[in-house]
C-alpha positions in Angstrom: 75.3 -29.2 -5.3 77.6 -26.2 -4.9 76.8 -22.8 -3.5 76.2 -21.3 -6.9 73.8 -24.0 -7.9 71.8 -23.4 -4.8 71.5 -19.7 -5.6 70.3 -20.4 -9.1 67.7 -22.9 -7.9 66.6 -20.3 -5.3 66.5 -17.6 -8.0 64.4 -19.9 -10.2 62.2 -20.7 -7.3 61.8 -17.1 -6.4 60.9 -16.2 -10.0 58.3 -19.1 -10.0 56.8 -17.8 -6.7 56.8 -14.3 -8.0 55.3 -15.3 -11.3 52.7 -17.5 -9.6 51.9 -14.7 -7.1 51.5 -12.0 -9.8 49.1 -14.3 -11.8 47.1 -15.0 -8.6 46.9 -11.2 -7.9 45.8 -10.6 -11.5 43.2 -13.4 -11.2 42.0 -11.9 -7.9 41.7 -8.4 -9.3 39.7 -9.7 -12.3 37.4 -11.6 -9.9 37.0 -8.6 -7.7 36.1 -6.5 -10.7 33.5 -9.0 -11.8 32.0 -9.0 -8.3 32.0 -5.3 -8.1 30.4 -5.1 -11.6 27.6 -7.6 -10.5 27.0 -5.7 -7.3 26.8 -2.3 -9.1 24.4 -3.8 -11.7 22.1 -5.3 -9.0 22.1 -2.0 -7.1 21.2 0.0 -10.2 18.6 -2.6 -11.3 17.1 -2.6 -7.7 16.8 1.2 -7.8 15.1 1.1 -11.2 12.7 -1.6 -10.0 12.0 0.4 -6.8 11.1 3.5 -8.8 9.1 1.6 -11.5 7.2 -0.7 -9.0 6.6 1.8 -6.3 3.0 3.1 -6.0 2.3 6.4 -7.6 2.2 9.4 -5.2 -1.1 10.3 -3.7 -3.0 12.9 -5.8 -3.5 14.7 -2.4 0.2 14.9 -1.4 0.8 18.3 0.2 -2.9 19.2 0.0 -5.0 19.6 3.1 -8.7 19.2 2.3 -11.5 20.0 4.7 -12.8 17.6 7.3 -16.3 16.5 6.3 -18.2 14.7 9.1 -21.5 12.8 8.6 -23.7 10.9 11.0 -25.5 7.8 9.7 -28.3 6.4 11.8 -29.0 2.7 11.1 -32.4 1.4 12.1 -35.4 -0.5 10.7 -35.9 2.4 8.2 -32.4 1.9 6.7 -29.7 4.5 6.6 -31.0 7.9 7.7 -34.5 6.8 6.7 -33.5 5.5 3.3 -36.5 3.1 3.4 -38.9 6.1 2.9 -36.7 7.8 0.2 -37.2 7.2 -3.5 -34.0 6.2 -5.3 -30.5 6.7 -3.9 -30.3 7.7 -0.3 -28.2 9.0 1.5 -26.4 11.1 -1.1 -23.2 12.7 0.2 -20.9 15.0 -1.7 -17.3 15.9 -0.8 -14.3 17.4 -2.6 -11.3 15.4 -3.6 -8.6 15.4 -0.8 -11.2 16.0 1.9 -11.0 13.8 5.0 -14.4 12.0 5.3 -15.5 10.9 8.7 -18.7 8.8 9.0 -20.0 8.2 12.5 -22.3 5.2 12.2 -24.8 4.6 14.9 -26.8 1.4 15.0 -30.1 2.2 16.8 -31.5 -1.3 16.0 -31.1 -4.4 18.1 -29.8 -6.5 15.2 -26.3 -6.2 13.6 -25.8 -4.0 10.6 -22.9 -3.2 8.3 -21.6 0.0 6.6 -19.2 0.2 3.7 -18.1 2.7 1.0 -17.0 1.1 -2.3 -13.3 1.5 -3.1 -12.6 3.2 0.3 -13.8 0.6 2.8 -15.1 -2.5 1.0 -14.8 -4.6 4.2 -16.7 -1.9 6.0 -17.9 -1.8 9.6 -19.9 -4.4 11.5 -22.0 -2.9 14.2 -23.9 -5.0 16.7 -27.2 -3.6 18.1 -26.7 -0.4 19.9 -23.1 0.0 18.7 -21.5 3.1 17.1 -18.2 3.3 15.1 -16.3 5.8 13.0 -15.1 5.2 9.5 -12.5 7.7 8.3 -10.5 8.1 5.0 -9.2 10.7 2.6 -11.2 11.0 -0.6 -8.4 10.6 -3.1 -10.4 9.2 -6.0 -12.9 11.2 -8.1 -16.2 9.6 -8.9 -19.3 8.1 -7.4 -19.0 5.4 -4.8 -21.8 3.2 -3.5 -22.6 3.2 0.2 -24.0 -0.1 1.3 -24.7 -2.6 4.1 -22.3 -5.6 4.5 -24.5 -7.6 6.8 -27.6 -9.7 5.9 -30.4 -8.4 8.1 -34.2 -8.0 7.8 -33.9 -4.5 6.2 -30.7 -5.2 4.2 -32.3 -4.2 0.9 -33.0 -0.7 2.3 -29.3 0.0 2.8 -27.8 -0.7 -0.6 -28.3 2.5 -2.5 -26.3 5.2 -0.7 -23.9 7.3 -2.7 -20.7 9.2 -2.0 -19.8 11.8 -4.7 -16.2 12.9 -4.8 -15.8 16.0 -7.1 
Protein backbone atom coordinates (compact mmCIF):
# COMPACT_ATOMS: atom_id res chain seq x y z
CA UNK A 1 0.00 0.00 0.00
CA UNK A 2 1.41 3.33 -0.98
CA UNK A 3 1.74 6.51 1.02
CA UNK A 4 -1.46 7.98 -0.44
CA UNK A 5 -3.46 4.89 0.36
CA UNK A 6 -2.29 5.00 3.96
CA UNK A 7 -3.41 8.62 4.27
CA UNK A 8 -6.86 7.84 2.85
CA UNK A 9 -7.29 4.92 5.30
CA UNK A 10 -6.16 7.17 8.14
CA UNK A 11 -8.60 9.87 6.99
CA UNK A 12 -11.41 7.32 6.81
CA UNK A 13 -10.36 5.99 10.21
CA UNK A 14 -10.25 9.52 11.65
CA UNK A 15 -13.73 10.27 10.25
CA UNK A 16 -15.04 7.02 11.75
CA UNK A 17 -13.50 7.88 15.15
CA UNK A 18 -14.82 11.41 14.94
CA UNK A 19 -18.25 10.20 13.87
CA UNK A 20 -18.33 7.56 16.61
CA UNK A 21 -17.12 10.07 19.22
CA UNK A 22 -19.72 12.69 18.31
CA UNK A 23 -22.51 10.08 18.48
CA UNK A 24 -21.19 8.96 21.87
CA UNK A 25 -21.10 12.59 23.06
CA UNK A 26 -24.69 13.10 21.82
CA UNK A 27 -25.78 9.92 23.61
CA UNK A 28 -23.98 11.02 26.75
CA UNK A 29 -25.64 14.44 26.65
CA UNK A 30 -29.09 12.90 26.20
CA UNK A 31 -28.42 10.53 29.14
CA UNK A 32 -27.22 13.43 31.27
CA UNK A 33 -30.35 15.43 30.41
CA UNK A 34 -32.58 12.49 31.32
CA UNK A 35 -30.78 12.06 34.66
CA UNK A 36 -30.97 15.79 35.38
CA UNK A 37 -34.68 15.69 34.52
CA UNK A 38 -35.28 12.78 36.92
CA UNK A 39 -33.31 14.45 39.71
CA UNK A 40 -35.17 17.74 39.26
CA UNK A 41 -38.53 15.91 39.23
CA UNK A 42 -37.68 14.02 42.42
CA UNK A 43 -36.51 17.20 44.15
CA UNK A 44 -39.70 19.05 43.24
CA UNK A 45 -41.88 16.08 44.21
CA UNK A 46 -39.99 15.72 47.50
CA UNK A 47 -40.54 19.39 48.28
CA UNK A 48 -44.26 19.09 47.50
CA UNK A 49 -44.57 15.98 49.68
CA UNK A 50 -42.68 17.69 52.50
CA UNK A 51 -45.11 20.61 52.42
CA UNK A 52 -48.23 18.45 52.03
CA UNK A 53 -47.24 15.82 54.60
CA UNK A 54 -45.72 18.11 57.21
CA UNK A 55 -47.84 18.69 60.29
CA UNK A 56 -49.80 21.92 60.41
CA UNK A 57 -48.22 24.72 62.40
CA UNK A 58 -49.23 24.96 66.05
CA UNK A 59 -52.18 27.29 66.61
CA UNK A 60 -50.05 28.83 69.36
CA UNK A 61 -47.00 29.65 67.22
CA UNK A 62 -45.73 33.05 68.27
CA UNK A 63 -48.24 33.32 71.14
CA UNK A 64 -47.09 33.28 74.73
CA UNK A 65 -49.89 32.22 77.02
CA UNK A 66 -49.87 32.41 80.79
CA UNK A 67 -48.37 29.70 82.99
CA UNK A 68 -51.19 28.02 84.94
CA UNK A 69 -50.04 25.86 87.85
CA UNK A 70 -52.26 23.40 89.72
CA UNK A 71 -51.57 21.06 92.61
CA UNK A 72 -53.38 17.73 92.68
CA UNK A 73 -53.33 15.80 95.95
CA UNK A 74 -53.98 12.09 95.44
CA UNK A 75 -55.14 10.12 98.48
CA UNK A 76 -57.90 7.77 99.62
CA UNK A 77 -60.41 10.58 98.93
CA UNK A 78 -59.45 10.77 95.21
CA UNK A 79 -58.05 13.85 93.48
CA UNK A 80 -58.33 16.88 95.78
CA UNK A 81 -61.19 15.23 97.65
CA UNK A 82 -63.11 14.18 94.53
CA UNK A 83 -64.71 11.34 96.52
CA UNK A 84 -66.76 13.88 98.52
CA UNK A 85 -67.72 16.03 95.51
CA UNK A 86 -70.87 15.39 93.49
CA UNK A 87 -70.23 15.01 89.75
CA UNK A 88 -67.10 16.17 87.98
CA UNK A 89 -64.12 17.05 90.18
CA UNK A 90 -61.62 18.69 89.94
CA UNK A 91 -62.68 21.13 87.23
CA UNK A 92 -59.85 23.25 85.85
CA UNK A 93 -60.15 26.03 83.24
CA UNK A 94 -57.31 27.51 81.17
CA UNK A 95 -57.03 29.57 78.02
CA UNK A 96 -55.81 28.17 74.73
CA UNK A 97 -52.01 28.57 74.42
CA UNK A 98 -51.50 28.64 78.21
CA UNK A 99 -48.78 26.43 79.62
CA UNK A 100 -50.43 24.05 82.06
CA UNK A 101 -48.36 22.64 84.92
CA UNK A 102 -49.81 19.97 87.21
CA UNK A 103 -47.87 19.07 90.33
CA UNK A 104 -49.29 15.73 91.39
CA UNK A 105 -48.59 14.59 94.95
CA UNK A 106 -49.42 11.03 95.98
CA UNK A 107 -50.13 11.22 99.72
CA UNK A 108 -51.26 7.59 99.78
CA UNK A 109 -49.14 4.48 100.30
CA UNK A 110 -50.40 2.75 97.15
CA UNK A 111 -49.56 3.69 93.56
CA UNK A 112 -51.84 6.05 91.64
CA UNK A 113 -51.88 7.50 88.13
CA UNK A 114 -52.72 10.85 86.60
CA UNK A 115 -53.53 11.62 82.96
CA UNK A 116 -55.22 14.28 80.83
CA UNK A 117 -56.99 13.01 77.71
CA UNK A 118 -55.39 14.15 74.43
CA UNK A 119 -52.49 15.81 76.24
CA UNK A 120 -50.99 12.96 78.25
CA UNK A 121 -52.88 9.73 77.66
CA UNK A 122 -50.07 7.60 79.11
CA UNK A 123 -49.99 9.92 82.10
CA UNK A 124 -47.92 9.71 85.24
CA UNK A 125 -47.44 6.74 87.54
CA UNK A 126 -46.78 7.73 91.13
CA UNK A 127 -45.74 5.27 93.81
CA UNK A 128 -46.83 5.96 97.38
CA UNK A 129 -45.35 9.23 98.68
CA UNK A 130 -44.12 10.30 95.21
CA UNK A 131 -44.69 13.63 93.46
CA UNK A 132 -44.25 14.50 89.78
CA UNK A 133 -44.97 17.32 87.35
CA UNK A 134 -46.94 17.11 84.13
CA UNK A 135 -46.51 20.09 81.81
CA UNK A 136 -47.92 20.87 78.35
CA UNK A 137 -49.20 23.72 76.22
CA UNK A 138 -53.00 23.79 75.85
CA UNK A 139 -53.21 23.96 72.05
CA UNK A 140 -56.61 22.29 71.57
CA UNK A 141 -59.94 23.87 72.49
CA UNK A 142 -62.46 21.72 74.32
CA UNK A 143 -63.06 19.63 77.41
CA UNK A 144 -60.56 16.94 78.35
CA UNK A 145 -61.03 14.25 80.97
CA UNK A 146 -58.62 14.04 83.90
CA UNK A 147 -58.35 10.47 85.12
CA UNK A 148 -56.33 7.85 86.98
CA UNK A 149 -54.35 5.34 84.92
CA UNK A 150 -53.67 2.85 87.75
CA UNK A 151 -56.03 0.29 89.21
CA UNK A 152 -56.21 0.98 92.92
CA UNK A 153 -58.78 0.74 95.71
CA UNK A 154 -60.15 4.25 95.03
CA UNK A 155 -59.68 4.22 91.26
CA UNK A 156 -63.39 4.95 90.64
CA UNK A 157 -63.06 8.25 92.57
CA UNK A 158 -60.44 9.54 90.12
CA UNK A 159 -62.16 9.22 86.75
CA UNK A 160 -64.19 12.40 86.52
CA UNK A 161 -61.80 15.35 86.51
CA UNK A 162 -62.12 17.91 83.72
CA UNK A 163 -59.78 20.33 81.98
CA UNK A 164 -61.62 23.09 80.06
CA UNK A 165 -59.56 24.86 77.40
CA UNK A 166 -61.37 28.01 76.20
